[in-house]
C-alpha positions in Angstrom: -20.6 303.6 108.2 -23.7 304.7 109.9 -27.0 303.1 108.9 -29.8 305.4 107.7 -33.3 305.0 109.1 -35.9 304.8 106.5 -39.2 306.3 107.5 -42.4 304.4 107.1 -43.7 307.3 105.0 -40.8 307.0 102.6 -41.4 303.2 102.3 -45.1 303.8 101.6 -44.3 306.4 98.9 -42.0 304.0 97.2 -44.6 301.2 97.3 -47.3 303.5 96.0 -45.1 304.6 93.1 -44.3 301.0 92.3 -48.0 300.2 92.2 -48.7 303.1 89.9 -45.8 302.0 87.5 -47.1 298.5 87.5 -50.6 299.7 86.7 -49.3 301.9 83.9 -47.4 299.0 82.5 -50.6 297.0 82.3 -52.2 299.8 80.2 -49.5 299.5 77.5 -51.0 297.8 74.5 -49.3 294.8 73.0 -47.6 295.5 69.7 -49.4 294.3 66.6 -47.9 292.9 63.4 -49.0 292.3 59.8 -49.8 288.9 58.4 -46.6 289.0 56.4 -44.6 289.7 59.6 -45.9 286.5 61.2 -45.3 284.5 58.0 -41.7 285.7 58.0 -41.2 285.1 61.7 -38.9 282.2 62.8 -41.1 281.7 65.8 -44.1 280.8 63.7 -42.2 278.8 61.0 -44.0 275.6 61.9 -47.5 277.2 61.5 -46.9 279.2 58.3 -49.4 277.2 56.2 -52.0 277.6 59.0 -51.3 281.3 59.3 -51.6 281.8 55.6 -55.2 280.6 55.7 -56.3 282.0 59.1 -54.9 285.5 59.0 -56.4 288.2 56.8 -54.3 290.3 54.5 -54.1 294.0 55.6 -55.1 293.3 59.2 -52.7 293.6 62.2 -52.6 291.0 64.9 -50.9 290.8 68.3 -48.9 287.7 69.2 -51.5 286.7 71.8 -54.3 286.9 69.2 -52.3 284.8 66.7 -51.4 282.2 69.4 -55.1 282.0 70.3 -56.1 281.6 66.7 -53.6 278.8 66.3 -54.7 277.1 69.5 -58.4 277.3 68.6 -57.7 275.9 65.1 -55.6 273.0 66.5 -58.2 272.2 69.1 -61.1 272.3 66.6 -63.1 269.2 65.8 -62.3 267.2 62.7 -65.3 266.9 60.3 
């Protein structure tokens, strides 16, 4: 089998397309979920009581927002 030579231009096109796809992926918003979805989640089972108090009914949250709320609460000072 003969080897094909790949031109530098072709390589640059592929690299440019990859960079554009990566940039577009960064623009995709994270999914958001309701308070009830987080309370029902197995992943947040250990924090259900905390989430019940911290999250507002009728508002949607992303996983990163909820994780940040949990971290901030757990790192808070005891009064």
